[in-house]
C-alpha positions as CSV (number, residue, x, y, z in Angstrom):
1,M,59.0,33.0,5.4
2,T,56.1,31.4,4.3
3,S,54.8,28.6,6.8
4,L,56.3,25.1,6.4
5,T,53.6,22.4,6.8
6,Q,54.2,19.7,4.5
7,S,57.7,18.7,5.8
8,P,58.8,16.5,8.8
9,A,59.5,18.4,12.2
10,E,63.4,18.2,11.4
11,V,63.2,20.0,8.3
12,L,60.8,22.7,10.2
13,K,63.7,23.3,12.4
14,I,66.3,23.7,9.7
15,G,63.7,26.0,8.0
16,A,63.6,28.0,11.4
17,K,67.4,28.2,11.2
18,I,67.3,29.7,7.7
19,A,64.5,32.1,8.3
20,A,66.9,33.5,11.3
21,G,69.8,34.1,9.0
22,E,71.7,31.1,10.4
23,R,74.2,28.9,8.2
24,I,73.2,25.2,7.7
25,N,75.5,22.6,8.1
26,F,76.1,19.3,6.1
27,E,73.6,17.2,7.8
28,D,71.1,20.1,7.5
29,A,71.6,20.2,3.8
30,K,71.4,16.4,3.5
31,T,68.0,16.5,5.4
32,L,66.5,19.2,3.0
33,L,67.5,17.2,0.0
34,E,66.2,14.0,1.2
35,K,63.1,14.8,3.2
36,A,61.9,18.4,2.6
37,D,58.7,18.9,0.8
38,I,59.5,20.5,-2.5
39,F,57.2,23.5,-2.0
40,D,58.8,24.4,1.3
41,L,62.2,23.8,-0.3
42,A,61.1,26.5,-3.0
43,S,60.0,28.8,-0.3
44,M,63.3,28.6,1.7
45,A,65.3,29.1,-1.4
46,H,63.3,31.9,-3.1
47,Q,63.3,33.9,0.3
48,I,67.2,33.8,0.1
49,R,67.1,34.8,-3.4
50,T,64.8,37.7,-3.1
51,A,66.8,38.8,0.1
52,K,70.0,38.9,-2.3
53,H,68.1,40.5,-5.3
54,P,65.4,42.6,-4.1
55,D,64.9,44.3,-7.4
56,M,63.6,41.0,-9.0
57,N,66.0,41.2,-12.0
58,V,66.9,38.1,-13.8
59,T,70.1,38.3,-15.5
60,Y,71.6,36.6,-18.7
61,V,74.7,36.9,-20.7
62,V,74.9,37.0,-24.6
63,D,77.7,34.9,-25.4
64,R,78.9,31.9,-27.4
65,N,80.6,28.6,-26.3
66,I,83.8,28.0,-28.8
67,N,85.5,24.5,-28.5
68,Y,89.0,25.2,-29.9
69,T,89.9,21.4,-29.9
70,N,87.8,18.1,-29.5
71,I,90.9,15.9,-29.4
72,C,91.5,14.8,-25.7
73,T,93.4,12.3,-23.8
74,C,90.9,12.3,-20.8
75,G,88.5,9.8,-22.0
76,C,85.8,10.9,-19.5
77,K,83.0,8.2,-19.3
78,F,80.2,10.8,-19.3
79,C,81.6,12.8,-22.4
80,A,80.2,12.2,-25.9
81,F,82.1,15.2,-27.7
82,Y,85.9,14.4,-27.3
83,V,87.9,12.2,-29.9
84,A,91.0,10.5,-28.8
85,P,94.2,11.6,-30.3
86,E,94.8,8.7,-32.7
87,Q,91.0,8.7,-33.7
88,K,89.3,10.3,-36.9
89,G,87.2,13.2,-36.4
90,G,89.5,15.4,-34.2
91,F,89.9,19.0,-35.0
92,V,91.9,22.0,-33.8
93,I,90.3,25.5,-34.7
94,S,91.5,27.8,-37.5
95,R,92.2,31.3,-36.8
96,E,89.8,32.0,-39.8
97,E,86.9,30.0,-38.0
98,L,87.7,31.4,-34.7
99,G,87.6,34.8,-35.9
100,Q,84.1,34.4,-37.7
101,K,82.6,32.9,-34.8
102,I,83.8,36.0,-32.6
103,Q,82.9,38.2,-35.1
104,E,79.3,36.8,-35.5
105,T,79.0,37.0,-31.8
106,V,79.9,40.6,-31.5
107,D,77.4,41.4,-34.5
108,L,74.7,39.5,-32.2
109,G,75.4,42.0,-29.1
110,G,77.8,39.5,-27.4
111,T,79.9,40.4,-24.7
112,Q,82.0,37.5,-24.1
113,I,83.1,34.2,-25.5
114,L,83.4,30.9,-23.4
115,M,86.3,28.8,-24.7
116,Q,86.9,25.3,-23.7
117,G,88.5,22.1,-25.2
118,G,90.0,18.7,-24.9
119,H,93.4,18.1,-23.4
120,N,95.0,18.0,-26.8
121,P,98.8,16.5,-26.1
122,D,100.2,18.4,-29.5
123,L,99.1,21.8,-28.4
124,P,101.9,23.6,-26.2
125,L,101.0,26.6,-23.8
126,T,102.1,29.1,-26.5
127,Y,99.4,28.0,-28.8
128,Y,96.8,29.2,-26.3
129,E,98.8,32.5,-25.5
130,D,98.9,33.3,-29.4
131,M,95.2,32.5,-29.5
132,L,94.5,34.9,-26.7
133,R,96.5,37.6,-28.3
134,F,94.7,37.0,-31.7
135,I,91.5,37.7,-30.1
136,K,92.2,40.6,-28.0
137,D,94.0,42.4,-30.8
138,N,91.2,41.8,-33.1
139,Y,87.9,41.8,-31.2
140,P,86.2,43.9,-28.3
141,I,85.1,40.8,-26.2
142,H,85.6,39.2,-22.8
143,I,87.5,35.9,-23.0
144,H,86.0,33.4,-20.4
145,A,88.1,30.5,-21.0
146,F,90.0,27.3,-19.9
147,S,88.4,25.4,-17.0
148,P,90.4,24.1,-14.2
149,P,91.2,20.5,-15.8
150,E,92.8,22.6,-18.8
151,I,94.8,24.6,-16.5
152,V,96.1,21.6,-14.6
153,F,96.9,19.8,-17.9
154,F,98.7,22.9,-19.5
155,S,100.7,23.1,-16.0
156,E,101.9,19.3,-16.5
157,L,102.4,19.6,-20.0
158,E,104.8,22.5,-19.5
159,G,106.3,21.5,-16.2
160,I,105.4,24.9,-14.2
161,S,103.2,25.8,-11.6
162,V,99.5,26.6,-12.0
163,E,100.3,30.0,-11.0
164,A,102.7,30.5,-13.6
165,V,100.2,29.1,-16.2
166,L,97.5,31.5,-15.2
167,K,99.9,34.6,-15.1
168,R,101.0,33.8,-18.8
169,L,97.4,33.3,-20.0
170,V,96.1,36.5,-18.2
171,A,99.0,38.5,-19.9
172,A,98.1,37.2,-23.1
173,G,94.3,38.2,-22.7
174,L,92.6,35.8,-20.5
175,A,90.0,37.7,-18.4
176,S,88.1,34.9,-16.4
177,I,87.9,31.4,-15.7
178,P,84.6,28.9,-16.4
179,G,83.8,26.4,-13.6
180,G,83.7,23.6,-16.1
181,G,85.3,20.3,-15.2
182,A,84.0,20.0,-11.6
183,E,81.5,17.3,-12.3
184,I,81.2,16.1,-8.7
185,L,83.9,17.2,-6.5
186,V,84.4,14.2,-4.7
187,D,87.6,11.9,-5.7
188,E,85.7,8.6,-5.1
189,V,83.4,9.6,-7.9
190,R,85.9,11.3,-10.1
191,T,88.3,8.4,-10.4
192,R,85.3,6.5,-11.6
193,I,84.1,8.7,-14.2
194,A,87.0,10.9,-15.3
195,P,90.1,9.0,-13.9
196,N,92.7,11.0,-16.3
197,K,91.3,14.4,-15.1
198,C,92.4,16.6,-12.3
199,S,91.6,15.7,-8.5
200,T,89.3,17.6,-6.4
201,E,91.9,19.3,-4.6
202,Q,93.6,20.2,-8.1
203,W,90.3,21.7,-9.1
204,L,89.7,23.6,-6.0
205,D,93.5,24.9,-6.1
206,V,93.2,26.3,-9.5
207,M,90.3,28.2,-8.5
208,E,91.7,29.5,-5.2
209,T,94.9,30.5,-7.1
210,A,93.1,32.3,-9.6
211,H,90.9,34.3,-7.1
212,K,94.2,35.2,-5.4
213,L,95.8,36.6,-8.6
214,G,92.3,38.6,-9.1
215,I,90.7,36.5,-11.7
216,R,87.1,35.9,-11.2
217,T,85.6,32.4,-12.0
218,T,82.2,30.4,-12.0
219,A,81.8,27.2,-10.4
220,T,79.5,24.3,-11.7
221,M,78.2,20.8,-10.7
222,M,77.2,18.1,-13.2
223,F,74.8,15.8,-11.2
224,G,72.8,12.6,-11.8
225,H,75.5,9.9,-13.0
226,E,77.4,7.8,-10.6
227,E,77.6,10.0,-7.5
228,K,75.1,9.8,-4.4
229,P,73.0,12.5,-2.9
230,A,75.8,13.0,0.0
231,D,78.4,13.6,-2.8
232,R,76.4,16.3,-4.4
233,I,76.4,17.8,-0.6
234,M,80.1,17.8,-0.1
235,H,80.6,19.6,-3.5
236,L,78.6,22.1,-2.6
237,F,80.7,22.6,1.0
238,A,83.8,22.3,-0.8
239,L,82.8,25.5,-3.0
240,R,81.5,27.1,0.1
241,E,84.8,27.1,2.0
242,V,86.7,28.3,-0.9
243,Q,84.3,31.1,-1.4
244,D,84.7,32.0,2.4
245,R,88.2,32.4,2.0
246,T,88.4,34.2,-1.4
247,G,84.9,35.5,-2.7
248,G,86.1,35.1,-6.2
249,F,83.3,32.9,-7.5
250,T,80.6,35.0,-9.3
251,A,77.9,32.5,-9.7
252,F,77.2,28.6,-9.4
253,I,75.6,26.6,-12.1
254,P,74.4,23.1,-11.4
255,W,73.0,20.9,-14.3
256,T,71.9,17.3,-14.9
257,F,74.1,14.6,-16.5
258,Q,72.9,13.9,-19.8
259,P,73.2,10.2,-20.7
260,D,72.8,9.8,-24.5
261,N,76.1,8.6,-26.1
262,T,78.1,8.4,-23.1
263,N,79.5,5.5,-21.4
264,I,77.7,5.6,-18.0
265,P,76.0,2.3,-17.6
266,N,72.3,2.3,-16.6
267,A,71.9,6.2,-16.6
268,R,68.8,7.9,-16.7
269,R,67.8,11.1,-17.1
270,M,67.2,13.3,-14.0
271,T,63.5,14.3,-13.4
272,S,62.6,18.2,-13.3
273,V,61.9,17.6,-9.6
274,E,65.2,16.2,-8.7
275,Y,66.7,19.1,-10.7
276,L,64.6,21.6,-8.8
277,R,65.4,19.9,-5.3
278,M,69.1,20.3,-6.2
279,L,68.8,23.8,-7.3
280,A,67.1,24.8,-4.2
281,V,69.4,23.2,-1.7
282,S,72.3,24.9,-3.6
283,R,70.8,28.0,-3.0
284,I,70.3,27.5,0.6
285,V,73.8,25.8,1.4
286,L,75.9,28.5,-0.9
287,D,75.0,31.5,1.1
288,N,78.0,33.3,0.1
289,F,77.3,32.9,-3.7
290,D,75.2,36.1,-4.9
291,N,74.1,34.3,-8.1
292,I,72.9,30.9,-9.1
293,Q,72.1,30.0,-12.6
294,V,69.2,27.9,-14.0
295,S,70.0,25.5,-16.8
296,W,67.9,26.0,-19.7
297,V,70.2,24.2,-22.1
298,T,69.6,20.7,-20.3
299,M,66.3,21.2,-18.5
300,G,64.3,23.4,-21.2
301,P,62.9,26.9,-21.1
302,K,59.5,25.9,-19.0
303,I,61.5,24.4,-16.2
304,S,64.1,27.0,-15.9
305,Q,61.3,29.7,-15.7
306,L,60.2,27.4,-12.6
307,A,63.6,27.4,-11.6
308,L,63.5,31.2,-10.9
309,F,61.3,30.4,-8.1
310,Y,63.6,27.9,-6.5
311,G,66.5,30.1,-6.0
312,G,67.8,30.8,-9.4
313,N,68.4,34.6,-10.4
314,D,70.4,34.1,-13.7
315,F,69.2,32.6,-16.9
316,G,72.7,32.0,-18.2
317,S,73.8,32.4,-21.9
318,T,72.1,32.8,-25.1
319,M,74.4,30.0,-26.3
320,I,74.7,31.2,-29.7
321,E,76.6,28.0,-30.1
322,E,77.0,24.8,-27.6
323,N,78.4,21.6,-28.7
324,V,79.3,19.5,-25.7
325,V,75.8,18.9,-24.4
326,K,74.3,18.8,-28.0
327,A,76.6,15.7,-28.4
328,A,74.8,14.0,-25.3
329,G,71.6,14.3,-26.9
330,V,70.0,17.7,-25.8
331,S,69.5,20.8,-28.2
332,F,67.4,23.5,-26.7
333,R,67.9,26.8,-28.4
334,L,67.0,30.3,-27.4
335,S,67.4,33.7,-28.7
336,E,68.1,36.6,-26.6
337,D,64.5,37.9,-27.3
338,E,63.0,34.3,-26.3
339,I,65.0,34.7,-23.0
340,A,63.6,37.9,-22.3
341,N,60.3,37.0,-23.0
342,L,60.3,33.9,-20.8
343,I,61.8,35.9,-17.9
344,T,59.2,38.6,-18.3
345,K,56.4,36.0,-18.5
346,A,57.7,34.3,-15.3
347,G,57.2,37.9,-13.4
348,F,60.9,39.1,-13.5
349,T,62.8,42.1,-15.2
350,P,65.4,40.6,-17.9
351,R,68.6,42.5,-17.6
352,Q,71.7,41.6,-19.7
353,R,74.9,41.3,-17.8
354,N,78.6,40.8,-18.3
355,M,80.6,37.9,-16.6
356,E,81.0,40.0,-13.2
357,Y,77.3,40.6,-13.1
358,G,77.4,44.1,-13.9
359,L,74.3,45.3,-15.5
360,L,74.5,46.2,-19.1
361,E,71.8,48.4,-21.2
362,N,69.3,45.9,-22.9
363,R,69.6,46.3,-26.5
364,N,65.8,46.8,-26.8
365,D,65.6,49.7,-24.3
């Protein structure tokens, strides 16, 4: 490891611990986030990243985010996308529109779709099963869908267990689960920003249950709203504990809260430095996660290139379509060629992947 010279002595001790391959604890992580020199943080995180991925590939996936409905009973303060059931502007996607979106994705070389939506009280579980079967019967694509809050909502709506919901969805065609709806996995924060959404325990239970059923998932964190730095660290350790037990998470994706058009008072955009610090600490804490994804959707392409030296090894999705972050005032767009070019210019090798991080043949090879 590069010599750490800009940080206080307590950070140097933690750096030595990391260099020796030892696992850091909560207080270590908090110290790093609050006191480490940012370049020292980059050095620590990048060493871990290169140890896990010595080939220096940076992966990406060609997919599309499809929102099947924006009607939602949650009323989360941070969401600029949802429409309450009684309001105008709500929609439920038609089979025709869904099919058009998926076919366009396939035509562009896409390998998966990510589907998420609001908690729509008028849609029974059979609606989602029929939707999955329609996709599976007509399109050669991986279905990455329904984050834990949606799974909990389906469970409560139907009066059946989370496990039963997951088994029915998988039987209909579900392949994996996205890590959305995590926000910050601390109930004190969740009750303020999303009081009608599932609890921390429920979110984690969905993921652990899915992993035990052989369903791979991702994990996320949306930070920079009403949480404290210590809450972000608690979030990381909650994920690390589940991963220790199951090994079912394929990747972690931290991204910054986008405040426009939301109901978070006095919110501001997180700085690039704050994002990079959090990304690096995530890479260091989550020693049992193979992949850390950078967020070009919220941070833009240049900071995402830099993030590849702060622990990130995955550039995420081409985002053929994205609506939720866009509704909060951010709209970066990148094509597959642009992503590959950014990765190459940062000094890495771009490789297309699938959801489980298996490498695919690049279309331009």
